[in-house]
N, C-alpha and C positions, 0 to 999 in steps of 0.2 A: 429790598430792591431784588427786581426780575431777572433771572440769569438768563441773558441773551445769548444767542450765537456770537455775536461781536465780543461780548464779554468772556465767553468760553476760549475764544482764540486768545485773548488777552491774559487769561489767567489760567495757563494749563496744569499748573499744581495745586489748584484748588481742592480740597479735600470734598469728596462725594461720599453719600451712604450708599454705596452700591452694595456691601454686603448685607445691611439692614434690609434692603428691597429683593434679596435672595439671589444675587448673582455672585457668581465665583469671580476670582482674581482673573483667571484666564479669559472669562468672558468679558469682564469689564476691559481688559486689555484688547480685545478683539473690538468691542464698540469703538475704543479710541483709534484704532488701526482703521476701521471702516470710515470714520468720519475725518480722519486725518487731524484730529484735534480731541481734547476733552468733550464728552457730551454736557450740554445744559441740563438744568434739573429736569426739565420737561422731557427732553429726549431720552434722559436716563430713566424717567417713570416709564416712558413708552417702551423701550428695550427690556425692562424689568419685567413688565407684566407679558409682553409679547414673547419673550424668551422663557418665561416660566415652563415648568414642565406641562401644566395643564394646558397651555395655549400652543406650546412647539413641539411637543412630543419629541424632545431632543434626545430622550434614551430610547425611544421606542421606533423612530421613523426609518431608521435604516433596515429594519426587520419587517415594519409595515409595508414597505415596498414590495414585499412578495405578493401582496394581494393584487397589486396592478399587473401581475403576469398572468392573473387567471383571464381566460377569456372574458371579454366586455359584453357578453351578450345573455339572454336569459331565454328558456325555453319558448319564449313569446316574442323574441327578437333583441335587437341591440339595444343596450342600456341608453337611455336618453340623458341621463347624468349620473356621476359616480364619484369616485373618491376624489376629493379636492374641492367639490361643490359643497354649498350648504347642506344639501341632503342628496340621497339617490333619487333618480327619477326612472321608473319603468313603464313602458308601453303594455297596458293590460287589454288591449283591443277596443274596438268601436270609437277610435279618436280619443279615449281617454288615456292620462297618464297618472300615476300614483307615485308620490314621493313619500319617503319614510325615513326616519333615522332614530338612533337612541342615544342618549348621552347620560353622563352622570352627574350628581349633584351630592357627592358623598360627605364631604368634610363640612361645607357649609350646613348640612342637614344634622350633623352632630352637634354643631355649635348652636345653632337655633332651629330646632326641628321644624317648626311650622313654615317660617320663611324660607328655610333652606330647600325644603320639598317643593313648596308652591312656586319659588322661582326656578327650580328644575323644570317643572313643568312648563312654565311661562316662556323660558328659554328655548326649549325645544319646538315648542309651538311657533315660535318667531322664526326659527329656521326653516319651517315648513313653508311659512308666510313668503319668506324671502325667495322660495323658488317660484311664486306666482300661484300657489295651490291654496284652495280653501281647506284649512284643518277640519277633519271629520272625525278623529277618534284619537284617544290616547290610551296607553298602557304602562303599567308600573311594575318594577320587579325590587322587591324591597328584602335586606337582609339584615337581622339583628342579632345580638347576643342571645343567650339563653332567654327564653321566656320568662322565667322566674326571676332574672336579674334586675336590681333596681333600676339600674340606668336603662334597660329596655322599656319598663313602665315610664321611664321620663322621655324616651326619644319616640318610642311607637306611636303613642296616640297623637302627638303633634305632627309627625311625619304624615301619618295617614289622614289627619284633617287638613294638612297643607296641599297634598296631592288632591283629596276629594274637593276641598273648598275652592281652589285655583280652577280645576277642570269643570267642576259643576257650574260656575259663575260664567265660565265661557260657553257653556251648553255644549260641552263635548263629552260622548259617552266614554267611560272607560271600560274597554272591554275584554281585559285580561291581564295577566301577570303573574307574579309570584310572591309569595311570602315564606321565607325560610329562616329557621334560626340555628345559629351554631355559636360556640363559645369564642369562636375567632374573630366574630364581628362584635364583640363588645367593645365598645368605645371607638368603634369604627364602622357604624351601618352603612350599608350601601343603599342608595337611592338611584336607581336606573330608570328614565323615563323614556317612553317612546312616543312619537306622535307620527300620524299618518295623514296626508292630504291628497286631494284629488284636483285635477284640472284638465282641460283639453290641450292637446298637444301644442297648439299654437300660442298656449299662455305660458309656456314654460320660460322662466327668465333666469339669468345669471349674474351674478354680483361683479360687474366690470365697469370701472368708471371710464367711459370713453367720449370722446368728442370735446375737444378743448372749448372753452366758453360756456360749457353746460353748468349748471347751477348745482352746488351741493346743498341739499336741504335736511335739516335734522327736524323729525315730526315724532310726536308722542309726548310723552312725560317729559317734566323739567328733571334737569340733573341735580342730584342731592350728594351728601357725604356718605349715604348708605353704600355699602358695597364696595369700597375704595379698597381695591386689591383684593376682593371677594374671591370669587372661585380660582381665579388665576393664581393668588397666593395661598389660599387655603388649602387647595388640592395639590400643592407642590411641597408639601412638608408634612412631617408626621406630628402625633400629639403625644402628650403625655397622659399619664392615667388620672391625674388630679382633676380633670374636667375642662370643660371649654373656657377659654379666656378670650375669644375674639369676636364678641358678638356684633361691635360695629363693622366688621368686615362683611357681615352677611346682608345680602341684598333684601330690600322689601318690596314685595309684589302689590300690585293693584290690578286684579283680574278684570274688573269693569273698564279699566283704562285699555287693557289689552283686546278687550271685545270689541272696543271702538277702533282700535287699531286694525284689527283683523278686517272689519267691514272696509274702513276707511282704505286700508292698502288694496284691497280686491276690487275696489271701484276706480282707484287710481291706475291698477294695471289694465282693468277693461276700458278705461277711458282713453288709454294708449299715451299718457303723460309721463311714464317711469322709463327712463333709460335702463336703470339698474338700481336695484334694492339689496341692502345689506342691513342684518339685524344686528343690535348691539347685545352681545354675548359677554364672556368673559374679556376682560381688557377693555370695555367700553369703546369709547372715542378713538383710543388708541388702536384698537381692532378695526373698526369701521373705516376709518381713513386709510390705514396702511393697507387692509386688505382689498379693498376697492380700487385703490390707485394701485397696487402692484399687479392687480389682474387686468387692467385696464391698458389703453394705448397712450398714456401720456401722465402727466403728473397731477397734482392737487395743491391748491392754495386755500387755507381756512384761517378765519378769524375767530380765535377761541373765546374773546371777550363776547362775542355775539350769541353763546350757548345759553339757552333760558335756564336758570339756576334757581333752586329751592333755598340755597344758602348762598346768599353775596359774599360770604366771607372766605369761599372756597377759592385755593390757589390754583394756578396753572395745573401743576403736577396732580392735584386732586381730582380736577375736571378730567384730565386724560386719563386717569386711572379708575374713576368711579364705574361701578357696574349697576347703576340704576337702572331699573327695570323698564319694561314697556316703551322703549325707544327704537326707532328705525332711521337710516340714512338712505335717501335717494338721489340720485343723479337726474337731473331734470333739464331738457331743453329750454332755451330762455323764452320762445313762443310758447311754452306749455305752463310756465310757472303760474300765471294767473288762474289758469284752470285748476292746476294742482292745488293752488291755496284755496280756492272756492269749495273743492271736494273736502279738504280737510276742515274748513270751517263748518261746513254742513254736518259734519261727523263730531264736532267740537274737539278736533285735535289740533293742539297746537303746533305750528310749522313755521321754522325759521330758516332764512338762507344764511349760511355760515360760510360759504366758499364756492370755489368753482374749480373745474378741470382744467388744467393748463397744459401747454406744450412742454415737451423735455420730460423728466424722468424723476423728479423732485417732490417730495411732500414737504410744503413749507406751511408752517402755522404761525400765526402773528398773536400777539397779546397787546392790546392797546397802542397798535401801530409798530411793534418792535418785534422781530423774528426771534422765537423762542425754540423752533423746531426748523431744520433744514436737512432732510435726509433722503436716502433713496429707500422708498417704500418697500421695496424688495428685501432690503437687508433686515428691515423690522419683521416684516410678516413671514419671510421664508429664510432667511440666512442665519437662523440660530445654530447654535452648534449641534452637532449630530455625534452624539456619544456611541461608540461601540463598546459598552460596558463590559467588564469581565463577567463570564457565566461559569457556573460549575454546578454540576450535577450533585445535589446534596448527598454528603457522606452518609445520612442517616436512612436514605430511602432503600437501600438493599435490605436492611433489616425490617423496615416498614412492610416492604412488599413480600418478604418472607414470612410475617407473621399472618398468614393468610385468613380472612375469615370463613373460609370454606373448611378450615380444620375446626372451629368453635363448635362447642357442644350445641346440638340442636334438638327440637323435640321432634317425637315421631308418632306419638298417640294423640287421638282425637281430642281429649279434653285440653292437653297442653299447646295444641295447634290452635284451638279456639281462643284460649287466652293469649296466646301469641298475636292472633289476629286482633284482638280488643285491644292490647295494648299498642300494637301500631296504629290503629285508626284514631286513637287516642292522643298520639305523640303530636307535639306542636307542628311538626313540618307534614303530616298526613291528616290532620284533624280539619274540621270545616273553618273556612276562612271568611264566612259571612259577615263576622263582626267587623272586618275591615272592609269587605266588597260592599256591604249595605249603606256604607257612606258615600260609595260613588253611584253616580247616575250612569247607569249602564245602556239606557235606552232612550235618553233625549235625542232629538232630531228624526226620530222615527225610523231609523234604517240600520238599527242594530238586529242582526239575524240571530247570532250567537253570542253570549257573552259568558263571563264568569258564572260558575264553574266549568263551563265546557272546555274541551281540549285546546281550542283556539277560538279568538274572537273573530266574527265575521260580520262584513258591512255592505249593504246593497249599494251599489254605485249608481246604477241606472234604474228608475223605476220602471220604464217601460220594458227593456230587454231583461232585467234582473241581474245583469251582470254585477259580480260581486268581488270582493277580497277577503281573504282570512290571514291572521297575524297570530304569532305565537312567540313567546319570550322564554327562554329555558337556560340553565346552567346548573352545574353540579360540583361545587367546590371540593366535595369529598373525592369525587372521581380525580378531579385534576390535581389534588394533593397526591394521590397513587401514582397517578401518570399524566402529566399536563397534556401530552400529545394527544392520548386517547380521551383524556377527560373533555378538553376541547371538541373533538369529533363527536363524542357522546352528545353534548350539548347541541351541536349542529344536528345530529341524527334525531333527537327528540323533538327538536323544533320543526324540523321537516316532517316527522311522523304526526305530530300534534296537527299540522295544518292538512297533511294528507287525509288523515282519517275523517275529516269534515267533508271530503269530496273534492277539495281545491287542490290545484296544481302547484306545489311549492316552485317559486321562480327566482328568488334573490334574497340576500341576507343584508341586515346590518349588524354591528357588533359592538359590545361594551367590555372592553378588557380590563377588569379590576384586578390589580396585583399590589403587593406589599413594595417595599422600597426597593428601588432600581439599583441603588447603591451597595444592595445585597447580592452578590454573585448567584447565590441560589434562586432569588426571586427571577433575576434576568434570565436565568436558564428557563424557569418555569415559563416566563412570558414568551420566549423566543420558541419553545416547545409547542406551545398553545397555538402560537401564530403557523408554525409549520403544520400543526395538526389540521388547523382550520383551512388552509390552503390545499392540503392534499384532499381532505374532505370534500371541500366545495368543488374541486376538480372531478372527483369521482361522482357527486350527485348532479353536476352540471349546473349550479348555482353560483352567480358572482357575488362577491363582496361589493355593496354599493358604498360603503363609508361606515363610519361609527365613530368611537372614542376610547381613548385609553385613560384610565384613572390609575395613577401610581401613588405610592407612598400612602397607601392603606395600611398602616402601621401604628399601633398605640402601646406605649411604654415597652418598646423592644420586640413586640409581637406582631408579625405579619398575619394578614388575613389568609384564609385559604385562597389560594388563586382561584379566581371565579370569572372566566370567560363566558360572557352572556351572549347568546345568539338571537336575533329577531328575525324570524323567517317570515316572507310575505308570499302567499299563495292567491292565485286567481280561480273563480269559479264562473263559468259562463252563466248557469242560473242558479240563484240562491235557493230556489224552490226545490232543487235536487239535494240540497245539504243534508248531510247525515248528523244528528244529535248523538249525544254521548249516552243517553240513559235506556234502559230496557223499554221497549214500546207496548208490548201487549203479551200477556199471557199465551203460552204455546208457541212463541217463537223459538228457534232453535238457536242455541248460543254455540258459536264456533270460533276456536282459537286459531289464530293465524301466527305463522311463525314457529320456530324452534327453540325451546326451552333448554338452557344448558345450566350446569351447577356454577353460577356466577353470583356469589354473595359479596365479594370485594366491593367495599365502598357503599354497601346497601343500607336502607332503612332498617332491615332486620338486625344486622350488624350493629348499627348506631343505638337502637332502642333497647335490644334485648341483651347487650354485652357492654352496658355502661361507656357509650360513645367510643367503643373500640373502632380504630380505622387502620385496616392493614389489608395486605395482599394486592392484588390488582383489579382494577375495575373492569366491567365486562369488554369484550372485544367488539368493535363495530363492524357491522356485516352490510357494506353499501349495496351490493347486489341484491341483498334480500330487503334492504329499506326501499330500494327503487321497486321492487317487484310488490310490496306491500302496499305502496303508494299507487301503483298502476291497479292494483285490485280494488282498492278503496275509491279510486276516481271512477274507474268501469262500473262498480257497484252503487254510485250515488242514484238514489231514487229507487234502488232495489234493496238495500241494507235498511233495516230499521234501526239499527243503532251501531255505533262504532267507537271504541275508546282504545287509546293506545296502553301498552304495558310498559311501566317505568317505575318509579320509586314505590315501593311496597309490592311490586311485582303482581302477580295475578290475583291475590289475595285482595289488594287494595282496589283494584280495577273492577272486580265483581262487586266490591261494596259500593264503589261510586257509582257504577251503573244500576244498582238495585236502589240506593237512597235518591237517585235524581226524581223518579216518578213514584217510589213506593212500592214497585213489585218485587217480587222474590225471585230466586233461582235455584235451580237443583241441578248441581253438577258433579261429574266424576273426573278425577283427575286423570290426565292420559296415560300415567306411568311412565316408566323407565329411570325416574329419578326418584330419591325419597320425597316424602309428602312435604318436607319442610322446604327443600329446593324447589319443587314444582308450585308451591305457592308463594314464596317469596324472592325467587331468584329475580334479578333484574336484566335479564338477557334482552337486548334490543331488538329492533325489527319485529317486533309481536304487536297484536292487537286482539281484543276480543270482540265480535261483531254478533249481531242478532239478524236473523231472516225468517220470513214467514216459512213454514215447513215445505210448502210446495216449490219454494225457490231455493231449497239447501243443496240441492244436487247441482243447480245450475252455479251457485257460489263455488261448490267444490270443483266444478268444472273448469270455472274461472281462474282458480288458484292453480290447478294443475297446469292450464296454459301458460301461466307465468311461473311456474316451478316454485310456487310458495307453498310450504307444507300447511296443511290445514286440517282440523279435526273437530267434529262435533262432540262437545263435552257436556251438553245438557240443555235446559230449556228454561225459559222464563215462566213464571208461576204466578198463580194469584195470591198464595200464601205468602204472608209478609215475614220470610225467613230466608237465609242463605244456608242451604243444605249442601254440604260436601259429602258425597257417598262414601259410606263406612268411615268416617272420621268424626264430623260434629253438624250440628244444626243450631244456628243462632238466630234469634228472633231479630228482625230489622230494628224494632224499638230498642232493644238493647243496644245493638250496634250504633243506632243513631243518637242515643243518650251520650255515650263516652265520647263519640266523633264530635258531636255538637258544643260541649260545654268546655272545652279545653281552653281555647283563647278567651271567650268571655269571662270564665273564671279567674284567669291571670289577670285580666283587666279592670276587674271590679275596684270601683272605687276613684277611677283615674279620670 
């Protein structure tokens, strides 16, 4: 028997599985209070998924409100869309708008690696589609347990294949990202996906159901039993260490259907037959109907039995909770329905009218003529509890901060330093990532200007003017563990710097905040400190937060992941032909170190690799004026600099290696002095880069640095010799460096 609204009124004491659906007793009581009765089974299903941590941000939204206090403008003008929309949208000039966003699909990717990662890409692509934009590129930031851990061998190949398989089938270049290994992610990998799209200003769309009598149309794939309570439930709980047990909850993707959906949606927009569009993400129909209705000027009535099903035995609750992929919901004026259907048929995309926009403020859903949902959609989509959970600075943090990496034994002689460099470049986090990135198509569509392993990906937007954008994603859980405020700011600074060294102007960010259980006061403290750090850092750099994602309950068998606030930075470059690549360009070019090196080894790769994963002290101190000065120099030097590469993990040594290996050219350098050789080579002080320039432009570069009060020193030159020579310390053949750098990940993945 279907549980109707009428039956709910008549049976107020009926038992309901609210706890099994992840609701707390007080949340269930609040739902009853809002409705003035007990919920029907369908209403309970809707509230349970929409009030889940993943969908409602109930543990973080009080703190995320700080982002809205930032100026909603970029260096290029006011934001066109921001927090609260499907994705942020930025004016990049010449009538173009770019929309971009990052989201997580962590827990589903642990349970079923291929489909979890693939549908993470599919979901973020649909967010971009819903803004009226054409998706043009994706990025992924991945984190796993130790490279040699058995479960890493299980999840890494499937996740990489899922990211690549879905994106490649869509014809979207994967232009950048990260691959990081740390024991804390064992049993809880992080899969953060970013998508960027482009449109003309006039094509920008918002998901608001307006106009009583307008039709509600579901189009795309049929609804199936896969993904019932998928991301919404999986991402709102912790796992035990005995392995994944929830495969049926993971969505199943079909990238070929999504490709049709992209082209169909764009044609629908351009034909002017869509009033509003909403993607089906976490919470499925529950999300699409309640969010569209709550954002509009009326209510909505839907007939759930009209929804096309792959499994005819599905119950109304299952239909409402299903997170089946490749589905969209449109609001269409009656006079446009016929044309809408014709366009869908041309693309072989199934489309079904399931309801209409109504007067009033109710979301009403019927099942075979009987009402099973009658709610205020705002209470479903926005009135979830807002928890101000307890926060506590960890009692262990003082001891960790006092155990500083700067005090650890360090090498001073040339042979020891050479061996240290080789061990660092061979370590999983600094080694070659092409085993992963070669599975991604980085150049499909023909507009990829820079891609992995460059500091930032770059895409040409206009083929006549050569207007382009650059994107980078960055996070450092080790830094955030030592100081989440500084750690978040350092992620912001690195992402800003990675975009800037290409010659682009950083303009806005999206974020993906990955943390452990919010029910742990120490984790909540970390989250709040990271948010505060990002807000302060964005204010200093003049970049707004356009939106993003929070992923909590990243905890397995009682162990939280390292706090991992990820920042995706968007930059704009007026002419991609003036871009600055990472690798050294020509023998004889002068190598110039920009910025100030300090003794800052806390949280560093040197500390991790050379001292058995030691993690202590304080992370480097952000220097926002220096970051702005460095960015200004790199932008002014675009078209003049022959190469530029930021200094971050691994310090100067790793950056020199990267620049040499990119094109097989050597370098002869002398350390500037002032610190011991280990600190000069491996310190991770921010706001630094190494650049190269033809000798006759060296003085002009130094004058430019002086104008911006940015310290700069010529430290050597690019050489034809295939070796890295550090004067007075060591000389290493590039062939030896490349050998150890290249083999780490492939050797670990042999046989998978």
